[in-house]
LUMSEMI-330135 format. One line per field, with one value per residue: residue number from 0; residue in three letters; chain; x, y, z of N, C-alpha, C, O, CB in turn. Coordinates in nm, 2 decimals. Each point is the difference from the previous one (the first is absolute). Glycine has a CB too. Layout:
<gumars>
num = NUM; ...
residu = ALA; ...
chaine = A; ...
n.xx = X; ...
n.yy = Y; ...
n.zz = Z; ...
ca.xx = X; ...
ca.yy = Y; ...
ca.zz = Z; ...
c.xx = X; ...
c.yy = Y; ...
c.zz = Z; ...
o.xx = X; ...
o.yy = Y; ...
o.zz = Z; ...
cb.xx = X; ...
cb.yy = Y; ...
cb.zz = Z; ...
</gumars>
This chain:
<gumars>
num = 0; 1; 2; 3; 4; 5; 6; 7; 8; 9; 10; 11; 12; 13; 14; 15; 16; 17; 18; 19; 20; 21; 22; 23; 24; 25; 26; 27; 28; 29; 30; 31; 32; 33; 34; 35; 36; 37; 38; 39; 40; 41; 42; 43; 44; 45; 46; 47; 48; 49; 50; 51; 52; 53; 54; 55; 56; 57; 58; 59; 60; 61; 62; 63; 64; 65; 66; 67; 68; 69; 70; 71; 72; 73; 74; 75; 76; 77; 78; 79; 80; 81; 82; 83; 84; 85; 86; 87; 88; 89; 90; 91; 92; 93; 94; 95; 96; 97; 98; 99; 100; 101; 102; 103; 104; 105; 106; 107
residu = MET; THR; ASN; THR; PRO; THR; TYR; LYS; VAL; VAL; PHE; TYR; ASN; GLN; ASN; GLN; VAL; TYR; GLU; VAL; TYR; ALA; ARG; ALA; ILE; TYR; GLN; SER; ASP; MET; TYR; GLY; PHE; ILE; GLU; VAL; GLU; GLU; PHE; LEU; PHE; GLY; GLU; ARG; THR; ALA; LEU; VAL; VAL; ASP; PRO; ALA; GLU; GLU; LYS; LEU; LYS; ARG; GLU; PHE; ASP; GLY; VAL; LYS; ARG; SER; TYR; ILE; PRO; MET; HIS; SER; ILE; ILE; ARG; ILE; ASP; GLU; VAL; GLU; ARG; GLU; GLY; SER; VAL; LYS; VAL; THR; GLU; LEU; LYS; GLY; ASP; LYS; VAL; ALA; GLN; PHE; PRO; TYR; PRO; ALA; ALA; PRO; ASN; LYS; SER; GLU
chaine = A; A; A; A; A; A; A; A; A; A; A; A; A; A; A; A; A; A; A; A; A; A; A; A; A; A; A; A; A; A; A; A; A; A; A; A; A; A; A; A; A; A; A; A; A; A; A; A; A; A; A; A; A; A; A; A; A; A; A; A; A; A; A; A; A; A; A; A; A; A; A; A; A; A; A; A; A; A; A; A; A; A; A; A; A; A; A; A; A; A; A; A; A; A; A; A; A; A; A; A; A; A; A; A; A; A; A; A
n.xx = -1.74; 0.19; -0.16; 0.33; -0.03; -0.03; 0.25; -0.13; 0.35; -0.09; 0.35; 0.07; 0.13; 0.18; -0.22; -0.23; -0.22; 0.10; -0.33; 0.16; -0.26; 0.21; -0.17; 0.20; -0.01; 0.24; 0.15; 0.22; 0.10; 0.05; -0.02; -0.26; -0.20; -0.32; 0.11; -0.19; -0.04; -0.16; 0.08; -0.32; 0.09; -0.31; -0.04; 0.27; -0.34; 0.04; -0.10; 0.18; 0.33; -0.04; 0.26; -0.03; -0.02; 0.25; 0.18; -0.07; 0.06; 0.29; 0.04; -0.07; 0.14; 0.08; -0.15; 0.03; -0.05; -0.07; 0.22; -0.25; 0.26; -0.23; 0.05; -0.19; -0.27; -0.18; -0.12; 0.07; -0.33; -0.01; -0.13; -0.24; 0.23; 0.29; -0.10; 0.13; 0.29; -0.03; 0.29; -0.13; 0.25; 0.03; -0.11; 0.24; 0.16; -0.31; 0.23; 0.22; 0.11; -0.06; 0.25; 0.14; 0.02; 0.16; 0.17; 0.07; 0.13; 0.19; 0.08; -0.12
n.yy = -1.90; -0.10; 0.27; 0.08; 0.02; 0.30; -0.02; 0.29; -0.03; 0.22; 0.02; 0.23; 0.12; 0.22; 0.07; -0.22; -0.17; -0.14; -0.02; -0.23; -0.14; -0.25; -0.20; -0.07; 0.06; -0.24; 0.07; 0.14; -0.29; 0.28; -0.15; 0.21; -0.04; 0.00; -0.13; 0.27; -0.20; 0.22; 0.35; -0.02; 0.29; 0.07; -0.11; 0.16; 0.05; 0.19; 0.26; -0.04; 0.01; -0.15; 0.25; -0.29; -0.14; 0.16; -0.10; -0.30; 0.02; 0.09; -0.23; -0.24; 0.11; -0.33; -0.15; -0.31; 0.07; 0.27; -0.18; 0.15; -0.03; -0.23; 0.31; 0.12; -0.19; 0.27; -0.27; -0.26; 0.11; -0.29; 0.30; -0.15; 0.14; 0.09; 0.21; 0.18; -0.15; 0.17; 0.12; 0.03; 0.23; -0.20; 0.30; -0.13; -0.22; -0.09; -0.23; -0.09; -0.18; -0.21; 0.17; -0.10; -0.26; 0.22; -0.01; -0.28; 0.22; -0.03; -0.03; -0.31
n.zz = -1.39; 0.27; 0.09; -0.11; 0.34; -0.09; 0.22; 0.09; 0.01; 0.26; -0.07; 0.19; -0.30; 0.21; 0.29; -0.17; 0.16; -0.31; 0.02; -0.23; -0.08; 0.01; -0.17; 0.25; 0.34; 0.01; 0.26; -0.21; -0.03; 0.17; 0.32; -0.02; -0.28; 0.02; -0.30; -0.04; -0.29; -0.14; 0.09; -0.03; -0.15; 0.00; -0.27; -0.10; 0.00; 0.28; -0.17; 0.26; -0.09; 0.30; -0.02; 0.13; -0.28; -0.12; 0.25; -0.07; -0.31; 0.07; 0.21; -0.20; -0.31; -0.01; 0.27; -0.16; 0.30; 0.19; 0.18; 0.19; 0.22; 0.08; 0.09; -0.26; 0.09; 0.11; -0.10; -0.19; -0.06; -0.16; -0.14; -0.11; -0.15; 0.03; 0.21; -0.16; 0.03; 0.28; -0.05; 0.32; -0.03; 0.28; 0.09; 0.21; 0.03; -0.19; -0.04; 0.25; -0.26; 0.21; 0.14; -0.27; 0.19; 0.17; -0.28; 0.16; 0.20; -0.29; 0.32; -0.01
ca.xx = 0.10; 0.02; 0.01; 0.13; -0.01; 0.06; 0.05; 0.04; 0.12; 0.03; 0.13; 0.07; 0.12; 0.06; -0.09; -0.13; -0.07; -0.04; -0.11; 0.01; -0.07; 0.08; -0.06; 0.07; 0.07; 0.04; 0.12; 0.11; 0.11; 0.09; -0.06; -0.05; -0.07; -0.12; 0.01; -0.12; 0.01; -0.11; -0.07; -0.12; -0.03; -0.12; 0.00; 0.05; -0.10; -0.07; 0.01; 0.06; 0.13; 0.04; 0.14; 0.06; 0.01; 0.10; 0.14; 0.03; 0.02; 0.14; 0.10; 0.00; 0.01; 0.10; 0.03; -0.06; -0.02; 0.06; 0.03; -0.03; 0.04; -0.11; -0.02; -0.06; -0.14; -0.10; -0.12; -0.03; -0.14; -0.05; -0.12; -0.08; 0.05; 0.10; -0.05; 0.10; 0.12; 0.02; 0.13; -0.03; 0.12; -0.02; 0.04; 0.03; 0.05; -0.12; 0.03; 0.13; 0.03; 0.05; 0.14; 0.08; 0.09; 0.13; 0.12; 0.09; 0.12; 0.11; 0.12; -0.01
ca.yy = 0.11; 0.03; 0.14; 0.03; 0.09; 0.14; 0.03; 0.14; 0.00; 0.13; -0.01; 0.12; 0.01; 0.13; 0.09; 0.00; -0.12; -0.04; -0.09; -0.05; -0.12; -0.10; -0.13; -0.10; 0.04; -0.12; 0.01; -0.01; -0.09; 0.09; 0.01; 0.13; 0.08; -0.04; 0.03; 0.06; -0.01; 0.04; 0.12; 0.04; 0.14; 0.03; 0.01; 0.12; 0.07; 0.09; 0.14; 0.07; -0.05; 0.01; 0.01; -0.11; -0.12; 0.02; -0.01; -0.15; -0.06; 0.02; -0.06; -0.14; -0.03; -0.10; -0.09; -0.13; -0.05; 0.09; -0.06; 0.10; -0.06; -0.03; 0.10; 0.12; -0.03; 0.04; -0.09; -0.06; -0.05; -0.05; 0.08; -0.05; 0.07; 0.10; 0.14; 0.10; 0.00; 0.12; 0.02; 0.10; 0.05; -0.01; 0.12; -0.04; -0.14; -0.08; -0.14; -0.04; -0.13; -0.09; 0.02; -0.10; -0.07; 0.07; -0.05; -0.07; 0.07; -0.07; -0.01; -0.13
ca.zz = 0.01; 0.14; 0.04; 0.05; 0.12; 0.00; 0.14; 0.03; 0.08; 0.06; 0.06; 0.03; -0.08; 0.00; 0.06; -0.07; 0.00; -0.13; -0.01; -0.14; -0.03; -0.08; -0.02; 0.06; 0.11; 0.07; 0.08; -0.09; 0.05; 0.08; 0.13; 0.05; -0.11; -0.07; -0.14; -0.06; -0.14; -0.08; 0.05; -0.07; 0.00; -0.07; -0.15; -0.05; -0.08; 0.09; -0.03; 0.11; 0.03; 0.15; 0.00; 0.08; -0.08; -0.10; 0.06; 0.03; -0.13; -0.05; 0.09; -0.02; -0.14; -0.04; 0.12; -0.01; 0.13; 0.10; 0.13; 0.11; 0.13; 0.08; 0.11; -0.07; -0.03; 0.10; -0.02; -0.13; 0.00; -0.12; -0.03; -0.12; -0.12; 0.03; 0.02; -0.04; 0.08; 0.07; 0.07; 0.11; 0.07; 0.15; 0.07; 0.14; 0.02; 0.02; -0.03; 0.03; -0.04; 0.11; 0.00; -0.06; 0.10; 0.03; -0.07; 0.09; 0.04; -0.07; 0.09; 0.08
c.xx = 0.02; 0.01; 0.14; -0.01; 0.07; 0.04; 0.03; 0.11; 0.03; 0.13; 0.06; 0.13; 0.04; -0.10; -0.13; -0.07; -0.06; -0.12; -0.01; -0.09; 0.08; -0.08; 0.07; 0.09; 0.04; 0.13; 0.12; 0.10; 0.11; -0.06; -0.04; -0.07; -0.13; 0.02; -0.14; 0.01; -0.13; -0.08; -0.12; -0.02; -0.12; 0.02; 0.05; -0.10; -0.08; 0.03; 0.08; 0.14; 0.04; 0.15; 0.07; 0.01; 0.10; 0.14; 0.03; 0.01; 0.14; 0.10; 0.01; 0.00; 0.12; 0.04; -0.07; -0.05; 0.06; 0.01; -0.02; 0.03; -0.12; -0.03; -0.06; -0.15; -0.09; -0.12; 0.00; -0.14; -0.03; -0.13; -0.07; 0.05; 0.09; -0.06; 0.11; 0.12; 0.03; 0.14; -0.04; 0.13; -0.03; 0.05; 0.02; 0.04; -0.12; 0.02; 0.15; 0.03; 0.05; 0.15; 0.08; 0.08; 0.13; 0.11; 0.09; 0.12; 0.12; 0.12; -0.01; 0.06
c.yy = 0.03; 0.15; 0.03; 0.10; 0.13; 0.03; 0.15; -0.01; 0.14; -0.02; 0.14; 0.01; 0.15; 0.11; 0.02; -0.14; -0.03; -0.09; -0.04; -0.12; -0.09; -0.13; -0.11; 0.05; -0.13; 0.03; -0.03; -0.11; 0.08; 0.02; 0.14; 0.09; -0.06; 0.04; 0.05; 0.00; 0.05; 0.12; 0.04; 0.15; 0.03; 0.01; 0.13; 0.08; 0.09; 0.15; 0.08; -0.07; 0.02; 0.01; -0.11; -0.13; 0.01; -0.02; -0.15; -0.07; 0.01; -0.07; -0.16; -0.04; -0.09; -0.09; -0.13; -0.05; 0.10; -0.08; 0.10; -0.06; -0.03; 0.10; 0.13; -0.02; 0.05; -0.09; -0.06; -0.05; -0.06; 0.07; -0.05; 0.06; 0.11; 0.14; 0.09; -0.01; 0.13; 0.00; 0.11; 0.04; 0.00; 0.13; -0.04; -0.14; -0.09; -0.15; -0.02; -0.14; -0.08; 0.02; -0.11; -0.06; 0.08; -0.07; -0.07; 0.08; -0.07; -0.01; -0.12; -0.12
c.zz = 0.15; 0.03; 0.06; 0.11; -0.03; 0.14; 0.01; 0.10; 0.05; 0.07; 0.02; -0.08; 0.01; 0.04; -0.08; 0.01; -0.14; 0.01; -0.15; -0.01; -0.09; -0.01; 0.08; 0.12; 0.07; 0.08; -0.09; 0.05; 0.07; 0.13; 0.04; -0.10; -0.05; -0.15; -0.05; -0.15; -0.06; 0.06; -0.08; 0.01; -0.08; -0.15; -0.04; -0.08; 0.09; -0.03; 0.12; 0.03; 0.15; 0.00; 0.08; -0.08; -0.12; 0.06; 0.02; -0.13; -0.05; 0.09; -0.02; -0.15; -0.03; 0.12; -0.02; 0.14; 0.10; 0.13; 0.11; 0.13; 0.09; 0.10; -0.06; -0.03; 0.11; -0.01; -0.14; 0.01; -0.14; -0.03; -0.12; -0.13; 0.04; 0.02; -0.05; 0.09; 0.06; 0.06; 0.10; 0.07; 0.15; 0.06; 0.15; 0.00; 0.03; -0.03; 0.03; -0.05; 0.12; 0.00; -0.06; 0.11; 0.02; -0.08; 0.11; 0.03; -0.06; 0.09; 0.09; -0.07
o.xx = -0.10; 0.05; 0.03; -0.07; 0.10; -0.08; 0.05; -0.01; 0.01; 0.02; -0.04; 0.08; -0.06; -0.02; -0.06; 0.07; -0.07; 0.00; -0.04; -0.03; 0.07; -0.10; -0.07; 0.07; -0.08; 0.07; -0.01; 0.00; 0.07; -0.11; 0.08; -0.02; -0.01; 0.04; -0.10; 0.10; -0.11; -0.12; 0.01; 0.01; -0.04; 0.11; -0.03; 0.02; -0.09; 0.11; 0.07; 0.00; 0.00; 0.07; 0.11; 0.10; 0.07; 0.09; 0.11; 0.09; 0.06; 0.10; 0.10; -0.02; 0.11; 0.09; -0.13; -0.10; 0.11; -0.09; 0.08; -0.04; -0.10; -0.12; -0.04; -0.07; 0.03; -0.05; 0.04; -0.03; 0.05; -0.09; 0.05; 0.01; 0.01; -0.10; 0.09; -0.01; -0.05; 0.07; -0.04; 0.08; -0.10; 0.11; -0.09; 0.04; -0.01; -0.07; 0.08; -0.08; 0.05; 0.06; -0.05; 0.03; 0.05; 0.00; 0.02; 0.05; 0.02; 0.09; 0.10; 0.00
o.yy = 0.02; 0.08; -0.05; 0.10; 0.01; -0.01; 0.06; -0.06; 0.09; -0.08; 0.09; -0.10; 0.09; 0.10; 0.10; -0.10; 0.09; -0.09; 0.08; -0.07; 0.04; -0.03; -0.10; 0.09; -0.09; 0.10; -0.10; -0.04; -0.06; 0.06; 0.10; 0.11; -0.12; 0.11; -0.07; 0.06; 0.00; -0.02; -0.01; 0.05; -0.08; 0.00; 0.11; 0.11; 0.08; 0.03; 0.09; -0.13; 0.11; -0.09; -0.04; -0.07; -0.10; -0.06; -0.04; -0.10; -0.09; -0.05; -0.05; -0.12; 0.03; -0.09; 0.00; -0.06; 0.05; -0.07; 0.10; -0.11; 0.09; 0.03; 0.08; 0.10; -0.04; -0.04; 0.07; -0.08; 0.05; 0.00; -0.07; -0.06; 0.04; 0.03; -0.04; -0.02; 0.10; -0.10; 0.11; -0.09; 0.04; 0.06; -0.05; -0.06; -0.06; -0.08; 0.08; -0.09; 0.05; 0.02; -0.12; 0.05; 0.05; -0.13; 0.05; 0.07; -0.12; -0.08; -0.04; -0.11
o.zz = 0.07; -0.09; 0.10; -0.01; -0.08; 0.10; -0.09; 0.11; -0.08; 0.09; -0.07; 0.00; -0.06; -0.07; 0.01; 0.02; -0.05; 0.08; -0.09; 0.10; -0.09; 0.08; 0.03; -0.02; 0.03; -0.03; -0.07; 0.12; 0.08; 0.01; -0.02; 0.02; 0.01; -0.03; 0.03; -0.05; 0.06; 0.04; -0.13; 0.12; -0.08; -0.05; 0.06; -0.04; -0.05; -0.04; -0.03; 0.01; 0.04; -0.04; -0.03; 0.01; -0.02; -0.07; -0.03; -0.01; -0.05; -0.05; 0.01; -0.03; 0.04; -0.02; 0.00; 0.02; -0.02; 0.04; 0.00; 0.03; 0.00; 0.03; 0.08; -0.03; 0.12; 0.10; -0.09; 0.09; -0.10; 0.09; -0.08; -0.10; 0.11; -0.06; -0.08; 0.12; -0.04; 0.02; -0.03; 0.04; 0.05; -0.04; 0.06; -0.10; 0.11; 0.05; -0.05; 0.02; 0.10; -0.11; 0.00; 0.10; -0.10; 0.00; 0.11; -0.09; 0.04; -0.03; 0.06; 0.05
cb.xx = 0.04; 0.07; -0.29; 0.17; -0.12; -0.05; 0.04; -0.23; 0.09; -0.27; 0.07; -0.18; 0.00; 0.18; 0.26; 0.02; 0.01; 0.23; -0.09; 0.26; -0.29; 0.31; 0.00; -0.07; -0.03; -0.18; -0.11; -0.02; -0.12; 0.20; 0.06; 0.20; 0.24; -0.19; 0.29; -0.15; 0.27; 0.11; 0.21; -0.12; 0.28; -0.18; -0.16; 0.20; 0.07; -0.11; -0.28; -0.23; 0.07; -0.27; -0.14; -0.19; -0.31; -0.25; -0.14; -0.22; -0.30; -0.17; -0.15; -0.10; -0.22; -0.01; 0.17; 0.24; -0.11; -0.02; 0.08; -0.14; 0.32; 0.17; 0.23; 0.29; 0.05; 0.13; -0.17; 0.28; -0.12; 0.20; 0.06; -0.20; -0.22; 0.27; -0.22; -0.16; 0.15; -0.31; 0.19; -0.31; 0.17; -0.08; -0.03; -0.20; 0.23; -0.06; -0.27; 0.09; 0.01; -0.24; 0.02; -0.01; -0.16; -0.08; -0.03; -0.13; -0.13; -0.17; -0.09; -0.20
cb.yy = 0.07; -0.30; 0.06; -0.14; -0.21; 0.08; -0.29; 0.15; -0.29; 0.15; -0.32; 0.10; -0.28; -0.18; 0.02; 0.27; -0.06; 0.12; 0.02; 0.17; 0.08; 0.14; 0.18; -0.22; 0.32; -0.25; 0.04; 0.28; -0.09; 0.05; -0.29; -0.13; 0.20; -0.08; -0.10; 0.08; -0.19; -0.22; 0.08; -0.27; 0.13; 0.12; -0.26; -0.22; -0.27; -0.21; -0.10; 0.19; -0.07; -0.05; 0.29; 0.18; 0.06; 0.21; 0.27; 0.11; 0.13; 0.28; 0.23; 0.10; 0.19; 0.25; 0.20; 0.01; -0.29; 0.27; -0.27; 0.21; 0.03; -0.27; -0.19; -0.04; -0.16; 0.28; 0.07; 0.01; 0.13; -0.23; 0.27; 0.05; -0.09; -0.16; -0.02; 0.17; -0.27; 0.11; -0.17; -0.01; 0.11; -0.31; 0.21; 0.22; 0.14; 0.28; -0.09; 0.25; 0.03; -0.19; 0.25; 0.08; -0.27; 0.21; 0.12; -0.29; 0.21; 0.17; 0.28; 0.20
cb.zz = -0.30; 0.11; -0.06; -0.22; 0.23; -0.30; 0.11; -0.15; -0.05; -0.06; -0.03; 0.24; -0.09; -0.10; 0.08; -0.18; 0.30; -0.18; 0.29; -0.14; 0.11; 0.00; -0.26; -0.20; 0.00; -0.14; 0.29; -0.18; -0.28; -0.22; 0.08; 0.14; -0.07; 0.24; -0.06; 0.26; -0.05; -0.12; 0.22; -0.08; 0.11; 0.25; -0.07; 0.02; -0.10; 0.22; -0.11; 0.09; -0.28; 0.12; 0.01; 0.20; 0.08; -0.06; 0.15; 0.22; -0.01; -0.03; 0.16; 0.25; -0.09; -0.14; 0.15; -0.22; -0.06; -0.15; -0.11; -0.17; -0.01; -0.06; 0.05; -0.06; -0.26; -0.12; 0.27; -0.13; 0.26; -0.06; 0.18; 0.26; -0.24; -0.07; 0.28; -0.21; -0.12; 0.04; -0.16; -0.01; -0.25; 0.04; -0.22; 0.19; -0.02; -0.10; -0.13; 0.18; -0.33; 0.08; 0.21; -0.32; 0.04; 0.23; -0.30; 0.01; 0.17; -0.18; -0.05; 0.05
</gumars>
């Protein structure tokens, strides 16, 4: 039996930092995106309910594959086992995205 890898993906989204776990991650055919599949969340049998985990479960409910822009990725780690998912609200300007390329001037 082969051991299926587990990945921890940390990315920036709308002034929040998401930390999620998934089984499959690869570069997308769409230029500039990373594809994340098979999201992993904790067991529903747990007595303690984590509001952040519940929020992410609802947000990714029914999502087969997520395309995350490369410039939003903070870190991807291959880990031994999944941990708890997190959403961290950013205060101030601690994380900045890479600038987008300038739009071409149409008058030229």
